[in-house]
C-alpha positions as CSV (number, residue, x, y, z in Angstrom):
1,M,-12.2,-24.3,131.2
2,S,-12.7,-24.1,127.4
3,P,-13.6,-20.7,125.8
4,K,-16.9,-20.3,124.3
5,P,-17.2,-20.8,120.5
6,N,-17.1,-17.6,118.5
7,P,-20.3,-17.4,116.5
8,A,-18.1,-16.0,113.7
9,D,-16.0,-19.0,113.3
10,K,-19.1,-20.9,111.7
11,L,-19.5,-18.2,109.2
12,L,-18.6,-19.3,105.5
13,F,-17.2,-15.8,104.8
14,T,-16.8,-12.6,107.0
15,S,-16.2,-9.8,104.2
16,A,-17.2,-8.9,100.5
17,D,-14.2,-10.4,98.9
18,W,-13.6,-13.8,98.2
19,D,-11.1,-16.5,96.9
20,F,-11.5,-19.8,95.6
21,E,-11.4,-21.7,99.1
22,T,-14.3,-19.4,100.1
23,L,-16.0,-20.1,96.8
24,K,-15.5,-23.9,97.4
25,S,-16.9,-23.9,100.9
26,T,-19.7,-21.9,100.1
27,Y,-20.6,-24.2,97.2
28,D,-20.4,-27.1,99.3
29,A,-22.8,-25.6,101.9
30,I,-25.3,-24.6,99.2
31,E,-25.1,-28.2,97.8
32,D,-25.9,-29.5,100.9
33,I,-28.9,-27.9,101.3
34,A,-30.2,-28.4,97.6
35,L,-29.5,-32.0,97.5
36,N,-30.3,-33.1,101.2
37,E,-32.9,-30.4,102.4
38,L,-34.8,-29.6,99.1
39,K,-33.9,-33.2,97.5
40,L,-33.3,-31.4,94.1
41,D,-32.0,-33.7,91.2
42,V,-29.4,-31.9,89.2
43,Y,-26.7,-32.4,86.8
44,P,-23.2,-32.0,87.7
45,N,-22.0,-28.5,88.1
46,Q,-19.4,-26.5,86.4
47,V,-18.9,-23.1,87.8
48,E,-16.9,-21.0,86.0
49,V,-15.7,-17.3,87.1
50,I,-15.5,-14.8,84.3
51,T,-14.8,-11.1,83.8
52,S,-17.7,-8.3,82.6
53,E,-16.1,-8.6,79.0
54,Q,-16.4,-12.0,78.8
55,M,-20.0,-12.0,80.1
56,L,-20.6,-9.4,77.3
57,D,-19.2,-11.9,74.8
58,A,-21.4,-14.4,76.3
59,Y,-24.4,-12.2,76.0
60,S,-23.5,-11.7,72.3
61,S,-23.3,-15.4,71.3
62,I,-26.8,-16.1,72.8
63,G,-25.2,-17.2,76.0
64,M,-23.5,-20.2,74.6
65,P,-20.0,-21.1,75.5
66,L,-19.1,-22.3,71.9
67,M,-20.6,-20.7,69.0
68,Y,-19.8,-19.9,65.3
69,H,-18.8,-16.6,64.1
70,H,-21.6,-14.1,62.5
71,W,-21.5,-10.4,62.1
72,S,-24.5,-10.0,64.3
73,F,-23.0,-11.3,67.3
74,G,-20.3,-8.7,67.1
75,K,-22.8,-6.0,66.2
76,R,-24.5,-7.0,69.8
77,F,-21.2,-7.2,71.5
78,V,-20.2,-3.5,70.7
79,R,-24.0,-2.2,71.5
80,D,-24.1,-3.9,74.9
81,D,-20.4,-3.1,75.7
82,V,-21.2,0.6,75.1
83,M,-24.3,0.5,77.1
84,Y,-22.7,-1.0,79.9
85,R,-19.6,1.3,80.1
86,K,-21.9,4.3,80.0
87,G,-24.0,3.2,82.9
88,Y,-27.3,2.7,80.7
89,Q,-27.7,-1.0,81.3
90,G,-26.4,-3.5,83.6
91,L,-25.0,-6.9,83.2
92,A,-26.9,-10.2,84.4
93,Y,-25.9,-11.6,87.5
94,E,-25.4,-15.0,85.7
95,I,-25.8,-17.1,82.6
96,V,-26.4,-20.9,82.9
97,I,-26.2,-23.4,80.1
98,N,-28.7,-26.3,79.7
99,S,-25.9,-29.0,79.4
100,N,-24.3,-31.8,81.3
101,P,-22.5,-30.9,83.1
102,C,-24.7,-27.8,83.6
103,I,-22.3,-24.6,83.4
104,S,-22.8,-21.7,85.3
105,Y,-21.0,-18.5,84.6
106,V,-20.4,-15.8,87.8
107,M,-18.6,-12.6,87.5
108,E,-15.3,-12.1,89.0
109,E,-16.6,-8.4,90.1
110,N,-19.5,-10.1,92.0
111,T,-19.3,-10.1,95.9
112,V,-19.3,-13.3,98.0
113,V,-22.8,-12.9,98.7
114,M,-23.6,-12.6,95.1
115,Q,-21.6,-15.4,94.3
116,A,-23.6,-17.3,96.7
117,L,-26.9,-16.5,95.4
118,V,-26.0,-17.0,91.7
119,M,-24.8,-20.5,92.8
120,A,-28.2,-21.3,94.5
121,H,-30.1,-19.7,91.7
122,A,-28.1,-21.2,88.5
123,A,-26.4,-24.2,89.7
124,F,-29.4,-25.7,91.6
125,G,-32.6,-23.8,90.8
126,H,-32.2,-23.7,87.0
127,N,-30.3,-27.1,86.8
128,H,-32.9,-28.6,88.4
129,F,-35.5,-27.4,86.1
130,F,-33.6,-28.2,83.0
131,K,-33.0,-31.5,84.0
132,N,-36.7,-32.4,85.3
133,N,-39.0,-30.3,83.0
134,Y,-40.8,-32.4,80.3
135,L,-40.2,-29.9,77.7
136,F,-36.3,-29.9,78.2
137,K,-36.3,-33.5,78.3
138,Q,-38.6,-33.9,75.0
139,W,-36.9,-31.1,73.1
140,T,-33.0,-30.8,74.0
141,D,-30.0,-33.0,74.5
142,A,-28.2,-31.7,77.5
143,E,-25.7,-34.4,77.0
144,G,-24.8,-33.5,73.4
145,I,-25.4,-29.9,72.9
146,L,-21.5,-28.6,73.6
147,D,-20.2,-31.4,71.1
148,Y,-22.9,-30.3,68.7
149,L,-21.9,-26.6,69.1
150,Q,-18.2,-27.5,68.6
151,F,-19.0,-29.6,65.5
152,A,-21.0,-26.5,64.2
153,K,-18.3,-23.9,64.8
154,R,-15.9,-26.2,63.1
155,Y,-18.2,-27.1,60.1
156,I,-18.9,-23.3,59.6
157,A,-15.3,-22.4,59.6
158,K,-14.6,-24.8,57.2
159,C,-17.3,-23.5,54.9
160,E,-15.9,-20.1,55.0
161,D,-12.6,-21.4,53.8
162,R,-14.2,-23.4,51.1
163,H,-16.9,-21.4,49.6
164,G,-16.2,-17.8,51.0
165,F,-17.3,-15.8,53.8
166,D,-19.9,-14.0,51.8
167,A,-21.7,-17.1,50.7
168,V,-21.9,-18.4,54.1
169,E,-23.0,-15.3,55.5
170,R,-25.6,-15.1,53.0
171,V,-27.1,-18.3,54.1
172,L,-26.6,-17.6,57.9
173,D,-28.6,-14.2,57.5
174,A,-31.6,-15.9,56.0
175,A,-31.6,-18.8,58.6
176,H,-31.3,-16.4,61.5
177,A,-34.4,-14.4,60.3
178,L,-36.5,-17.7,59.9
179,M,-35.3,-19.1,63.3
180,N,-38.4,-18.7,65.2
181,Q,-40.1,-20.5,62.3
182,G,-37.6,-23.2,62.2
183,V,-38.7,-25.3,65.2
184,N,-41.2,-28.3,65.7
185,R,-43.8,-27.3,67.8
186,Y,-45.3,-30.5,68.1
187,S,-44.3,-34.1,67.8
188,H,-44.4,-35.4,64.3
189,P,-46.3,-38.6,63.2
190,E,-44.3,-41.8,62.8
191,K,-43.1,-42.6,59.3
192,P,-45.8,-45.2,57.6
193,N,-44.6,-48.7,58.3
194,L,-44.5,-50.6,54.9
195,A,-45.8,-53.9,56.3
196,A,-48.7,-52.2,57.8
197,E,-49.5,-50.2,54.3
198,L,-49.4,-53.1,52.4
199,A,-51.9,-55.1,54.9
200,R,-54.2,-52.1,54.6
201,E,-53.9,-52.5,51.0
202,R,-54.9,-56.1,51.1
203,E,-57.9,-55.3,53.2
204,R,-59.2,-52.8,50.7
205,A,-58.9,-55.1,47.7
206,K,-60.6,-57.9,49.6
207,Y,-63.3,-55.6,50.7
208,E,-63.9,-54.4,46.8
209,D,-64.0,-57.9,45.8
210,E,-66.7,-59.1,48.5
211,T,-68.8,-55.9,47.5
212,Y,-68.5,-55.9,43.9
213,N,-71.8,-56.6,41.9
214,D,-71.5,-56.5,38.1
215,L,-75.1,-55.3,37.8
216,W,-73.8,-51.7,38.7
217,R,-72.0,-51.6,35.5
218,T,-75.2,-51.8,33.4
219,L,-76.6,-48.8,35.0
220,P,-76.7,-45.5,33.1
221,Q,-73.9,-43.2,34.2
222,P,-74.8,-39.6,34.8
223,D,-73.3,-36.8,32.4
224,A,-70.8,-34.8,34.4
225,D,-69.5,-31.4,33.4
226,D,-66.0,-31.2,32.1
227,Q,-65.1,-28.4,34.4
228,D,-66.3,-30.0,37.3
229,I,-64.2,-33.1,36.4
230,D,-61.0,-30.7,35.7
231,E,-61.7,-28.9,39.2
232,L,-61.7,-32.3,40.8
233,K,-58.6,-33.5,39.3
234,R,-56.8,-30.4,39.9
235,K,-57.8,-30.8,43.8
236,M,-56.7,-34.2,43.7
237,R,-53.2,-33.2,42.3
238,I,-53.0,-30.7,44.9
239,E,-53.7,-33.1,47.6
240,E,-51.3,-35.8,46.2
241,R,-48.8,-33.1,46.2
242,R,-49.4,-31.9,49.8
243,A,-49.2,-35.8,50.8
244,Q,-45.8,-36.1,48.9
245,F,-44.2,-33.2,50.7
246,G,-45.9,-33.9,54.2
247,L,-47.9,-30.4,53.9
248,P,-48.8,-28.4,55.7
249,E,-45.4,-27.9,57.4
250,E,-44.8,-25.7,60.3
251,N,-41.2,-26.0,60.2
252,L,-40.1,-23.7,57.5
253,L,-36.2,-24.4,57.8
254,Y,-36.7,-28.0,57.9
255,F,-38.7,-27.8,54.8
256,L,-36.3,-25.6,52.9
257,E,-33.5,-27.7,54.1
258,K,-35.2,-30.9,52.7
259,N,-36.6,-29.5,49.6
260,A,-35.1,-26.3,48.1
261,P,-34.4,-27.5,44.6
262,A,-31.2,-25.9,43.8
263,M,-29.6,-25.7,47.5
264,Q,-26.1,-27.4,48.0
265,A,-25.6,-29.8,50.5
266,W,-23.5,-27.6,52.7
267,E,-26.0,-24.8,52.5
268,R,-28.8,-27.4,53.7
269,E,-26.3,-28.5,56.7
270,L,-26.2,-24.7,57.6
271,L,-29.8,-24.4,57.9
272,R,-29.7,-27.8,59.9
273,I,-27.6,-26.0,62.5
274,V,-29.3,-23.1,63.1
275,R,-32.6,-24.7,63.3
276,N,-30.9,-27.4,65.8
277,I,-30.1,-24.4,67.9
278,G,-33.4,-22.8,67.7
279,Q,-35.0,-26.0,68.9
280,Y,-32.6,-26.0,71.9
281,F,-33.8,-22.8,72.9
282,Y,-37.7,-23.5,72.1
283,P,-38.5,-24.8,75.7
284,Q,-36.9,-21.8,77.1
285,K,-39.4,-19.5,75.5
286,Q,-42.4,-21.4,77.0
287,T,-41.3,-21.7,80.5
288,K,-39.6,-18.2,81.1
289,V,-42.0,-17.8,84.3
290,M,-41.4,-21.2,85.7
291,N,-38.0,-21.5,85.2
292,E,-37.3,-18.2,86.8
293,G,-39.6,-18.8,89.5
294,C,-38.1,-22.3,90.5
295,A,-34.5,-20.7,90.5
296,C,-35.8,-17.7,92.7
297,Y,-37.8,-20.0,94.9
298,V,-34.8,-22.3,95.3
299,H,-32.0,-19.4,96.0
300,Y,-34.5,-17.8,98.4
301,A,-34.8,-21.2,100.5
302,I,-31.1,-21.7,100.3
303,M,-30.0,-18.5,101.5
304,N,-32.7,-18.4,104.3
305,S,-31.4,-21.7,105.4
306,L,-27.7,-20.8,105.3
307,Y,-28.7,-17.8,107.6
308,D,-30.9,-20.0,109.9
309,K,-27.7,-22.5,110.1
310,G,-25.6,-19.5,111.3
311,L,-23.4,-19.9,108.1
312,I,-23.9,-16.1,106.7
313,S,-24.3,-13.1,109.0
314,E,-27.0,-10.6,109.3
315,G,-25.1,-8.2,107.2
316,A,-24.9,-10.8,104.4
317,M,-28.5,-11.5,104.5
318,M,-29.4,-7.9,104.3
319,E,-27.2,-7.7,101.1
320,F,-29.0,-10.7,99.8
321,I,-32.4,-9.4,100.6
322,D,-31.5,-6.2,98.4
323,Y,-30.3,-8.4,95.4
324,H,-33.4,-10.5,95.8
325,S,-35.8,-7.8,95.9
326,R,-34.3,-6.0,92.6
327,V,-34.8,-9.3,90.8
328,V,-38.6,-10.0,91.9
329,F,-39.5,-6.0,91.5
330,Q,-42.6,-5.5,89.9
331,A,-43.4,-2.1,88.6
332,E,-46.9,-0.4,88.7
333,F,-48.6,-0.2,85.6
334,D,-48.2,3.7,85.6
335,D,-44.4,3.4,86.3
336,Q,-42.5,4.4,83.4
337,R,-40.3,1.1,84.1
338,Y,-43.5,-1.1,83.7
339,S,-43.4,-3.5,80.4
340,G,-45.7,-6.0,81.5
341,F,-45.4,-8.6,84.3
342,N,-42.0,-9.4,85.6
343,P,-41.5,-13.1,84.9
344,Y,-39.1,-13.1,88.1
345,A,-41.7,-11.4,90.0
346,L,-44.7,-13.4,88.8
347,G,-42.8,-16.8,88.8
348,F,-41.5,-16.1,92.6
349,A,-44.8,-15.1,93.7
350,M,-46.7,-18.0,92.3
351,M,-43.9,-20.4,94.0
352,Q,-44.4,-18.7,97.3
353,D,-48.0,-18.9,97.0
354,I,-48.4,-22.6,96.4
355,H,-46.0,-23.1,99.3
356,R,-48.5,-21.1,101.5
357,I,-51.3,-23.2,99.9
358,C,-49.6,-26.3,100.8
359,E,-48.9,-25.2,104.4
360,D,-51.4,-22.9,105.7
361,P,-54.6,-22.7,103.2
362,T,-57.6,-20.6,103.7
363,E,-61.2,-21.6,102.8
364,E,-60.8,-20.0,99.5
365,D,-57.5,-22.1,98.9
366,R,-59.4,-25.4,99.8
367,E,-62.0,-24.7,97.2
368,W,-60.0,-23.7,94.5
369,F,-56.9,-26.1,94.9
370,P,-58.5,-29.0,96.7
371,D,-55.7,-31.7,95.5
372,I,-52.9,-29.5,97.2
373,A,-54.4,-27.3,100.0
374,G,-53.1,-28.5,103.4
375,N,-50.9,-31.5,102.1
376,G,-48.1,-30.2,104.2
377,Q,-45.5,-31.3,101.0
378,P,-44.8,-27.9,99.5
379,V,-41.6,-28.5,97.7
380,E,-42.8,-32.0,96.6
381,T,-45.6,-30.1,95.0
382,L,-43.5,-27.4,93.6
383,K,-41.3,-30.3,91.9
384,E,-44.1,-32.0,90.6
385,A,-45.4,-28.7,89.0
386,W,-41.8,-27.8,87.8
387,A,-41.7,-31.3,85.9
388,N,-45.0,-31.5,84.4
389,Y,-46.2,-27.8,83.2
390,R,-45.1,-25.0,81.1
391,D,-46.1,-21.3,81.7
392,E,-49.5,-21.3,80.0
393,S,-50.7,-24.4,81.9
394,F,-48.7,-23.5,85.0
395,I,-50.8,-20.2,85.3
396,L,-54.1,-21.8,84.3
397,Q,-53.7,-24.3,87.0
398,F,-52.3,-22.5,90.2
399,L,-52.8,-18.9,89.7
400,S,-55.1,-17.8,93.1
401,P,-57.6,-15.3,93.7
402,K,-55.3,-14.3,96.5
403,L,-52.2,-13.6,94.1
404,M,-54.6,-11.9,91.7
405,R,-55.6,-9.5,94.7
406,D,-52.0,-9.1,95.9
407,M,-50.8,-8.2,92.5
408,R,-54.1,-6.0,91.6
409,M,-54.7,-8.2,88.3
410,F,-57.7,-7.3,86.4
411,M,-58.8,-7.6,82.7
412,I,-59.6,-4.8,80.0
413,N,-60.9,-5.2,76.7
414,D,-59.3,-3.1,74.2
415,Q,-60.7,-3.6,70.5
416,S,-60.2,-1.4,67.6
417,T,-63.7,-1.7,66.4
418,T,-65.1,-0.2,69.6
419,P,-64.2,3.6,70.9
420,H,-64.1,2.7,74.6
421,L,-62.2,0.5,76.7
422,E,-64.2,-2.3,79.0
423,V,-63.1,-3.5,82.1
424,A,-64.0,-7.1,81.4
425,A,-63.2,-8.9,84.8
426,I,-63.0,-7.8,88.2
427,H,-62.3,-9.4,91.5
428,N,-65.2,-11.9,91.8
429,D,-65.3,-15.8,90.9
430,N,-65.9,-15.3,87.3
431,G,-63.6,-12.3,87.1
432,Y,-60.9,-14.4,88.6
433,R,-61.3,-17.1,86.1
434,N,-61.3,-14.8,83.2
435,V,-58.0,-13.1,84.5
436,R,-56.1,-16.4,85.0
437,R,-57.3,-17.7,81.6
438,S,-56.4,-14.4,79.9
439,L,-53.0,-14.2,81.6
440,A,-52.5,-17.8,80.5
441,R,-53.3,-17.1,76.9
442,M,-50.8,-14.3,76.9
443,H,-47.8,-17.0,77.8
444,D,-49.1,-19.1,75.1
445,I,-46.4,-19.5,72.1
446,S,-48.8,-20.1,69.7
447,V,-50.5,-16.7,70.4
448,R,-47.4,-14.7,70.9
449,E,-45.7,-16.1,67.6
450,P,-47.1,-15.9,64.2
451,D,-48.8,-19.0,62.8
452,M,-46.8,-19.6,59.7
453,Q,-47.0,-23.1,57.5
454,V,-46.1,-24.3,54.1
455,V,-49.1,-25.3,52.4
456,D,-48.2,-25.9,49.0
457,V,-45.4,-26.0,46.3
458,D,-45.9,-26.4,42.6
459,I,-42.7,-28.6,42.2
460,R,-43.5,-29.7,38.5
461,G,-44.7,-26.3,37.5
462,N,-43.2,-22.9,38.2
463,R,-41.9,-24.2,41.7
464,Q,-43.9,-21.6,43.3
465,L,-43.8,-22.0,47.2
466,Y,-46.9,-21.0,49.1
467,I,-47.0,-19.9,52.9
468,Q,-49.9,-19.3,54.8
469,H,-50.3,-17.3,58.0
470,T,-53.2,-17.6,59.9
471,E,-54.1,-14.1,61.6
472,H,-55.7,-14.6,65.0
473,E,-57.8,-11.9,66.4
474,G,-56.9,-9.5,63.5
475,I,-53.5,-9.4,64.4
476,R,-51.5,-8.8,61.2
477,L,-47.7,-9.2,60.4
478,E,-46.1,-5.9,60.1
479,K,-45.6,-5.3,56.4
480,S,-41.9,-4.1,55.7
481,E,-40.7,-7.1,58.1
482,A,-43.0,-9.4,56.4
483,E,-41.6,-8.6,53.0
484,M,-38.0,-8.6,53.9
485,T,-38.5,-12.2,55.6
486,L,-40.3,-13.4,52.6
487,G,-37.2,-12.4,50.6
488,Y,-35.0,-14.5,52.8
489,I,-37.3,-17.4,52.4
490,G,-37.5,-16.6,48.5
491,Q,-33.3,-16.6,48.7
492,L,-33.2,-20.0,50.1
493,W,-36.0,-21.7,48.1
494,G,-34.5,-20.1,44.8
495,Y,-38.0,-19.4,43.2
496,G,-41.1,-17.5,43.8
497,V,-42.8,-17.5,47.1
498,T,-46.5,-16.2,47.9
499,L,-47.3,-15.4,51.6
500,Q,-51.2,-15.6,52.2
501,A,-52.8,-14.2,55.1
502,V,-56.0,-16.2,56.3
503,D,-58.7,-15.3,58.5
504,N,-58.4,-17.9,61.6
505,E,-62.4,-18.2,61.8
506,T,-63.6,-17.9,58.2
507,G,-60.6,-19.1,56.2
508,E,-60.9,-16.2,53.8
509,I,-57.6,-15.1,52.2
510,L,-57.3,-11.5,53.5
511,H,-54.4,-10.6,51.4
512,E,-51.4,-11.8,49.6
513,T,-47.6,-10.9,49.2
514,N,-45.3,-12.2,46.4
515,Y,-41.7,-12.6,46.1
516,K,-39.9,-13.1,42.6
517,P,-36.6,-14.4,42.2
518,D,-35.4,-10.8,40.8
519,D,-37.0,-8.6,43.7
520,L,-33.6,-8.6,45.7
521,A,-31.3,-8.6,42.5
522,G,-30.5,-4.9,43.2
523,N,-29.3,-5.6,46.8
């Protein structure tokens, strides 16, 4: 008679310690669930085990495996290292790189349960999101980012040898200060086609020939005021100049790279490097809730599946639940730890709620989400959402009344012009829609980041550069930081710069700040 199988023989691990064989078998089990049960579409994975010091180093270089040298990275490393060793802050469980192959860093100090959670979260959750979300497909190049970073590191090192460390640092300091204003937020129109332009010109000439009547020449011409003519000519020159430079231009670094009069070729390449890195991170700023919600949903589903299959023990599952609960914890509004909605908490709650709506909807769900309620395909519904939305549109489309009640959401108007707070939305039909619209707007990057555009440049005169900040809802730039940043723009431009604040509704110029080339002469 053969002995009964020991349930412990199925377990992937039985202690907190791990070795590479255990890690490999755990990864294989996670991969099987991710690919064959959840049907995720991922890049090939590269999992790297690193020390806490290497994790801190990755922190300081904005999470990239290859990065050029800059003093700000060292400063951040020292700060985070001191805070970590004194116990004032912990380290991230993982760092994941949007590349092909997708690189996931796990710390060697982690327990085997934590390693499993991290691999499920990063190597499959984030990985799937990176590969399939439309923003990442449109704005980033997972195939080429590592090669580009290697090029950037070598190029900047050569510039330091050839032109001096201080000269390179001066350009990088200015470029880093402008990195958030160095991205293309919208697709640029195609360049004009010469053949199409010539065809249009022939059509215009033909129309003028067909409609011309010599009798119009004999009519008396009205007297025009000289000042009106001068003003008209001035406006025409401005419009021609704006058309020549493609203004208005939202990407400040791109404009400076292409048009700064006195900038050398190597300096232009440094600006290009910084703005390309800024563009690489642009989708991540717009998808924080979705990206983390996707990864948390995936790791939660995978770890539960491992437990249901008997591959991890109850003790391991309890340890996982403890880690997971910390990640998706949402502090109350009167808690000292509160700093707005935790993107992990909001994202995971929305993913779970969509899963519920697809499988077990209420009448309210059927009214609000008729397209997905009760469709019985929660994972496919989520994958479609992960591919086609960003945080703002995702919240606007999928935040349910039930989740708003569960998270106790309501809206308060706090206007500086009124002495009292106003509760603007409560838990009724209109209130739910207003809360959802307001929360979605909070995740709109055009609201969170200042609207700055180059609007004019007097290239044939004093070469003054004009930048416009459009103020929304009375939110102004912080004066000292605006002046400092304006100095960086002037430093790269090489001539005077004027920053105009314009009211979004009226178009009125509210105030103006000027930079002259000698403003920083003493610095």
